[in-house]
N, C-alpha and C positions, 0 to 999 in steps of 0.2 A: 636473119633467122631468129625467131625465138626460140629460145632455150628452156625445156621445160624439167625442172630439177626436182630430182628427189631428194631424200636427209641427205646432208653430208658432201651433197655435189656442191662445185663450184661454178662459175662463169665470168669470164672477163667483162669488166663495165669497158663500152666504147668512149663515152665522158662521162663528166662530173656533175651535170645540172640534171635532175633526175625529179621523178615522180614515183612514190610507193603506193599504188592501191590496194585497197584490203575491202574484201569484199567477205563479210561473215554471214549472212542471212538470218543474221539478229544481234543486236545492241552489243557490242562491245568496246571498250576502252582501248585506245591505242597509242603509244607512245613510243620512244625510243631513248636510248641511252647512248653515249661516248664513252669510250673506253680509250686507255694509251695503250703503247705497243703490246701490252703485254693482258691485255682485256678489262685491267680495273676502273672502274667509273671513281674519278678522283673526288667528287663531291657532287652536292644536289643540284650545283649549278650546271651541272652535265645531264642532265637528265628532263627531257622534255615529254610533258603531262598534260591534262585538262587545264589543272591549275596551272599552270607555267609552262603554255604550249612554243615559246621560242626560242630559239637560242641561236647564235651567231653558222648561219649554213645550215640549219633545221628548222621545221614548223611540220606542229602537228595539231587534230584538232582538240577544242574546246571542248567536246562534248561525246555520250556514249550514242556510238550510229550504227548501222548495219555496215554502210559504206565509207569506208577513207581513203584520203589523198594525204598524203605526207609530202612538204617540198623538202629536197636536198640537195645543195651543194655546197660537192667535198671539198673545193677550194677555199670555201669559207669558215671551214669548221675551226674552232681554235687550235692555237699553235699545239702539240703533244697531243689531239686525238687521232687514233689510228684504226678506229672501229666503230660504228654506227646499228646497235643492234635494235633492230624492230620488236616491243614487246605489247603483246596484246591478251586482256583481260577482261573476264566476265564482269560488269557490274554488279555490287552485292547490295542484298535491302531494297529492289525493285522489281520482286516477285516473278523475274524472268527467270533462266536455267542457269543452275549452279554449276554446270561441268561440260566441260566442249563434246564430251560423248554424247551429248543429248540435243546436239544442233548439227545442224548440216559442218560439212568440213571448210574451214576457211581455205580463202584462194589468196594468195599475195603475188601482186604483178611488178616487177619494175621496168618504168617504162622513160622514156627522150619527152623532152617539154612538149613535142609534139603527140605525143600517144603512143609513138610506136613500141612495142613491147620487144625487152630484152632479154628478162628473163622470169618464168612466171612459177609457184609453189603450190600446192594443195597440201595443207595440214593433213594428212589424215593420219589414224590409229591412234585417236587420241581418246580419254577414258573420262576418267574421275578428275582431270585437271582445269583446274579456273583459271589458268594464266599459263602462256607460252609464248617461248622467246621464238620466233616465225625464223627470222634471218639476220643476216648480218653484211654490211658492207666493210670491206676491212682492205690495207693495203699493202702491197704485198712485192715485193721489188719494184719499188718505185710506181705502179700501177695498182689502179683498182678493183676489186673481183667482188662480187657476189655469191654468198654462200647461203645455200638453204638450213637450216637447224633445225623447228622441229621440236624444242627441249620444252616439254611442258611439267607443270608442278602441281602437284595434288596443291599445295600450300597456301596456293595464289598466289597476289601479288607482293605481299611480303616476301614471300620464301624466295619468288624469282629476283627480287631485288639485292635481296642477302647474298644470291650465288654471285651475280655480278659484284661484292665488293661494297653495298650500301651501306652507312654507318645507321642505324636506327631503320632499319627498314618498315619496321610495325606500323613507326609514326608516320612516315614518307605514305607508306601505302592509305594509310587513313586518312592521309589530307586528301591524297587523288580522288580515295570514292567520295569524299565529302563533294569534292567539286564535280566529281560528274552526279552524283544525285541532284545539285542546283542546276545542272545543264542535261536532266536525264527529260525532261517533260520535251525536247525538242530533238529526242533521236527517233529514226525513224523507225516504223512501224517491221516489226519482226516479218518474216515470208509464211506465204502458204505451205501446208504440209507437203511433205516430199510425195512424187506421184509412185504407184504403186511399184515400180519396175527399183525403188530406194534411191533415186538418184534425180535432181532436176535435169532436164532438157533442155532445149535450145527453142525459144521461142521464135527467132527472129526472122523476120516474112523471106519467104525465098529458100530459106535452109531446107537442105533434103534429109539433113543427117540428125536423126530422131533416137538414135538407137543410145540405147543406156550403156553406160561404162561398166567393163567388165568388174565385178566386185576387188575388191584386194586381195592379197593371199596373205593367209594369219602370219602372226610374226612368229619369227622364226622359234625356239625353244630356249630359254636360258642355257647358257652352258655352266660348268662347274664353277661357281664361284673366284675368277681368278684374282689374285692383288691387284686393285683399281690403281690404274696412275693418275695423280691430280691432273687436274685440267691446267696446264701448262702457262694458261694466262697467267696466272699469277704466280706459279714456282716453277715452271719449267717440268717437262718431260719424266726428269727424273723422280719425283716425290710422289707418294701416294696421299689418298683419302677416301673417305667412301662416296658413290657414287653417286650421282643427283637421285633425287628422289622419283621422278621417273629417266629410266633409260632410254634415251632414242634408239628405237632399232632403224634400221633402215630400209625396211619393206616398203616399197615403192605401192601407193595409191593409185584408186584410178583418175583417169582427168575429168575431176570434178567441175562442175560449169561455177563462174563466177560473176557477181553482179556486177548490173552494169546502170541500172536504173537506180536513181536516188529518192524514188518514190512511186504510188502506187498511179499506174498510169487509169486513164479514163476509160470505163468500162470494160477492164479486162485485169489480169492479176499482173505483180508485180515481172517484169523481165529480170531476171536474175542470171540468164546465160552470156557468156562472154562471147562478144559476137564472132571470135576470130578462134576459137577454143577450141580445137579437135575431140569430138569425144570417142571416138573410135578408136584412136589408135592409142598404143599401150605407152605410158613413160618410159623415156630411154634417153640413154646417155648424146649429147646433139653430134650429127655426122662431125664428119671431120670437113674441117672448113678449109676454101682452096687456098692455097700456097700466097703467103703476104711477105713482103718486102718489110727485113728488119725495121722496127719501130712503129708497123699499122698495128692498131688494135688488133687484138685477138694475137699475134705472134710472141711465140714463147721470148722471152728476153736472153740475151746469151750467156748461160751462169759464170757467177762473177763471185768468190771465196769474200764473205764479209759485205755482201750485200743485203743489208736489212739495217734497222735502222740500231743505234747506238752510240755512247760516247766514247767508248772502245773501241780498237776492232775483237778486243775478247766478247765483248759484250753483243756486237754485230754479228760474230761467227754462234755467238750461244743463242740469239734470237730467230739467226737463220737455220740451225739443229734443229729446233725447234718448230719452224713452218713447215723444213722437209717434214719431220713427223706428222706434222697434223697434216701435211697435204697427202701422204700416203695411206691415214689411216680413213679420209674423205673418200680417197680414191676408189679404194677398194673396197669403202662400205657401197659405195654410188652401181660398182660393180656387182656385187655380192646381190644387190639389192635387185637389179635389174633382171639377173639369171632367177632369181625365184621368182619374179613376177612371170619371166618367161615358163619356168614351168609350170607354174600355177594357172597361167592362163592355157598350157596344151590341154592340160586335165580339165579343165573347165570346158574347154572345145570338145574334146574327145567326150568328154560325160553327156555333155548336150545332142551329139552328132551320135551315138551310140545308145541314147535313151530307147530309139526304138527296136526293140526286137529285130524287126525286118533290116537293117544296118547293121547287126550285129555278125553277119556271115556274110561270104562274097566279097565282088568290088567293091559297093559304098564302102563298107564300115575300112578294107583297107586304104580307100581314096581318102576318108576321112582322119585315119592317123597319119597317114603320109603328110597331106597337107597340114594337120594337126603340128607335126613335128619338124616340118620345114619352116613353120611361122616361129615355132622355139629356137631353129639351130641361128633363124637369122636374127630374131633380137639378141642370143647369146654373144654370137660375132661382132654385133654391132657394138654388144658393151665390153666385150675384148678388144675392139679396136682403139676405143676411148678410153680404158685404160691402158692399154700398151703404150698411146700416146705420152698421158700422164707421165707411165714409168719411168720412159725412157726420159723424158723431162728431168725429174730428179734422178736419175740414173746419171746424167750428163753434170746435174749439179753435182749430186756427193763427189764426181771424177775432181772435181776443181777444189772444192772445200775439204776432202781429207788431208792433201799434203798440204794445207794452208793452218792446219789446226796445231795452237803451241802444246805444251808439253801435257798440261792438265785436262785438254779436249783430245790427248792423241791415243793410240793404242801402244802396245809396247814394241808392235815392230815397225814404227815410225821413226824415220833418224832421229828427228829432235831429241830423245830422249837420250841421243849417244854426245850430242852437243849442250846438254839441260843444266843449267847454272838455277840453284838456291835463289827465287826471286826475294825482292822485300817485299811485297804486297803480295794475298793472298790471291788466287783468283776467281771467278765469278761460281764457278763450278768445277767437279770433277769428273771425269768419266769411268763408267764402273762396267763396261759391259757393251753390247750392241743390241737391237732389237730388227726381228724381220719379221713379215709376213708369209704367208708359202707362196701366194701368188706370184711372189719374184725373191726366191730365198738369198741371193747375191748382192740385192739391193740393202742395205745394212745403215741404221741409222742410231748415230751414240746415244747411248742412256747415261745422260748426266744427273749428277746430285747436284743442288746449289751448297756454297760454302758460305760461311758454317753451315754444318751440317744441321738438318732441322729433325733428324731422326734416327735413331740404331740404324743397322745393319745385322739381318741374321744369315748365313752362309747353311744352308739346309744339310745335311751330311747325312741324311736318313736314306734307304734304299726305295721307301715309297713315295721317295721326290717325284721321280718322273722315270718313264719307261727306261730310260739312258742307265739313269743311275741303277734300277732294280736289275741289270744286266752284270752289273760290276762286282766286283769282292769289298766285301764290307770294309777292311782294314784299306785298299787302295782307295776308297771311296773319301772316307776319313780323312787318309792322307791328302787328297785332293781336295776338300774341304778346305784343313788348313792352310795348305798353300795358297790356295787363292786368299783367305783372309791375312797372309803374310802381304802378298803382293799388294793388298787395299791398303793396307798399312803401310808400306813403302813410298804408296802414291801419296799418300795425304802428307807423310814426312815431306817427302820430296816438293809440294807446292807450299810448303809454308816457309816464310822465314824464320832463320834459325832461332830456336829456344822458343819459338811461339806453338808449340804441337808437341808433344810427350804422350807416349805410348806403353802403356802397360799391360801385360799377361799375365792372366790365370790359367797353369796348366795344373791343375790338380793331382792327376796320376803321375804327371811329367810324361806323358807318350808323343807328345808333341816337339820333342827336343829336336826330329829330323829337320822339317819346315820351319822351327823358330831360328834355323842356326844362322839364315843371314842376317836376319836383326842382331842376334847377339854376338856374331863375330865380328859384326860392323861397330858397337858397340853404340846403338842408337838407343834402345830401350831406359824408361826411366829408372829400370832397376831388374834384377835378375827374375825370369819369369817364377810366380808364385805357385808352389806346389805342399800338397798337404794340407788339414784346415786349418792351421794357423795361419800358413801365407796366404790361403783364402780371404781369411777375416783381417788379417793386415792390409791388406789391398783395397778393401771392400770401406773397411773402416776408414782409413785415409781419403779417398774419396767421396765419401757420404759426408765428411767433415768437410771437405775444400764445399761442397753444393751446399750444406749448411751455413756455411761464413760467406760465403759468395752471395748466397740470396738473402741474410740481414743486411750486408753491405750495401746490395741494391734497393732494398725495401728503405732503408736510413739513409739514403744515399751520403754514405759514408765511405768511400772507399779507401780513403786514406785510412781507414781504423784497422784493414786489415791486418793479419800476420806478417811482417816481413820475410817468413821463412817459404810462405804460401804460393805456390805456382800458377797465375792467374793465366797462362796460355792454354789453347785448347786440349783436351785430356780424351784419350781413346783407352777404351778398356777393352782387351782383346781377350773371349774368354772362351775356354775351349772343354768338346764334351761335355757339354752343360746336360744336364744337372749332376755329374758324377761329383762328390768331394763337397755339395752344397748343403748344409743343415738346413732348417727354416727359418734360423735367424741370415743367414744368408743370400736366403731366396728372397725374402721380404727387402734386403739391401741393394739386390739387384732389381726390383723392379721398383725401388725409390731410385734407382741412379737414369731407368729408363723412363720414369714418368717426367723426374724434376730436373734431371740432368742438362739435358739439348740445350734450355733455356741459359743456363750459365756456362754451359762449353764443358761437357762432360756428356759423352756418347759412348754407344755398347757397339761392337762390333763381335757376335756370338756364333761358335760353331756347335751345331746342335740337330740332333735328331729329334723332331716333335714326337715321335713314337713313344722313344723310350722317356720323353717326360711326361707321360701319362699316369705315371704315378700321382702325379701331386694333383689330379682331377684338372677342373675348370681355375682354380687358382693363380697357374700361369697365362691363362687365355689373354689377360690381358696387355701383360707381357708379349707376346707375340704378335698383337696385333698393332704393335705401338712400333716395331723392327719394322722396315723393307727387307723382305723374303728374295734374294739369290742364291743362286744354286750353282754347283763348281762342276756342271754339264749342263747343254742346251736344253732348256724346257721351258715349254710356253705357259707360263703362267702368270702373266703379267696383262692388264686389261686396259685399255683407253677407257676413257668417262664418258664418251660420246655415244658407239654403237657395241661396246664391247669384246672390241676384236680382242682374240688371244695372241698375245705378242709371245716371238718367241725369244727368248734371253739366251743369248751367246755370252759365255764369260771371257775376258781378255785372257789371254794366253800368250806368256812368255814364248818366241820361238825356240825351236829346239837349236841346242847348242850356243844358244846368247847368254852375254854374260851382263846383259843391260840391268839386271836388278840390282847385282853386287856393285856395279859400278855408278847406280845413284844412290846409293846408300852408301857408298865412299865419298858422295858429293855432299851427301849430306852431314856426314860426320865430321869433313873437312870444313864446311860453311860453321859448324856447330864452333871447332876449335878455334876458327879464325876470328868468332865473335864472342871466344870465350864463356861459351857455353857449358 
């Protein structure tokens, strides 16, 4: 049975030799890129396009056309290739449309070699974009899946290639368009205008279904801009970045017709209708498959901890956690899209049924309302069933992954911390909290940040940070924020080899003596917490000098020239109650450390209320934007870069009555003494 996908939805591929058929209704450029386990394109030799149409296991068209067939053999892909992303772009300089919003919605189908459809996807809701990532084939737990992407780029082919990590994307985009221009004369002519109903209709002989598709519901309103998570295809679910130019929303469009003719037929219009595509039925998650034996296509694999790619168990677990995060985001996106579509369809049917004043009262109106609500409920129920299956599989996977996590990835309540030994090598990442969505709040995905840190963190101590914070006493909230920062500093100290990570503390008014006591009593700080203007200036000058010297040594390739007393290990500066105790010079130095420090191993962990820093005006905005904002209480302020889900962040908490923090810091101190540091 064919799966009609909406943005974010995925489907298992039952075979590895496939065709990808594209029907755009206007000449488009079709290409494909190969990505590694993180989705990064390793070089131009991993890009198939009209100027270089063949790669091992992949072949694309050599010209722009309204219809394309891409050949894929997943088993023949180069070693290390874990993703195939299908790209579409409008040719430039050909006098044709310059944006996808002016052309029929492109239709993409994944088929077997015999033409049997496996999954289809209609790319709706495109507007100013001139290039789009249509779909991707990706490896997950030793099986291949297809995911509907629909990510558009107003900046065109160059922006799309840059988003996949391609070097010099503008030059490559230019060479692709040049190759397209040479072959454009061979392109298929554009289709005739749309029908008055606003959609293409079925022309196949004998088909009785000529009803146009219901128009797509409007996109959901943009939420308050949350902190966007970066695309973990390159850095994992922990980092942040600005979202893509066109944020893909998950509103399912109508089942638009796909093209099936390669050229005009004699004596009649081109048939752009897909012979087996149903127009009347709205897109919805595929129904439950019949029970299958383990190992059969479509049967979920038995969850196994570390069942992902990677050279080490840590790397495999890291990639598996990212896969779980991605799958949860996509599954919920598909569910919300289907529910939104069901609501929109009900409204449209009620509008049509009740447009006649004679039907607004009496039995006819009541029957129309009941019928529309019944259809809405049926679609929503089918969507929820599909979501529940996905959530159950992810929950089963989380149940086997969580106990297998190493200390760096584990929460404070995991017994692995009680037997923790300071490692000789730093791990790939560090857990700083959990993420969950309201559809299943008990399904928590660890939030990991890559090590060494690529950006600092900011623990928001303001009461305006969230509803939960607004209900708390100000002093208690600030203490809780500082305790959160201390716990993060302790975790960083515990996962670095002895002497390779140092923690400095600035506490201008000395108000954090209580929360800082575990670090001070264990003797793991680089020095006593700095207080007063003199202490603030001294610590900032020390770290600023370190950044300057290491930068100069790196640029001159003269690491041997560094002063012998300079600590070249990673440095963390914990700042409490910013901006109290900071003059203009100190603020400038702090911004310098935030901008230049991460590249040479100096990082910030700030505890501050942004509202209280408003007196400095916009001068501090770059500082806030450079830090990953976390909260001492649960708050839904993080977003994924695909569909903009508002993820609830849960900080890691130490179990009541536990002495795990003191035990970990004692192990850090003992390891340092043993190493003579």
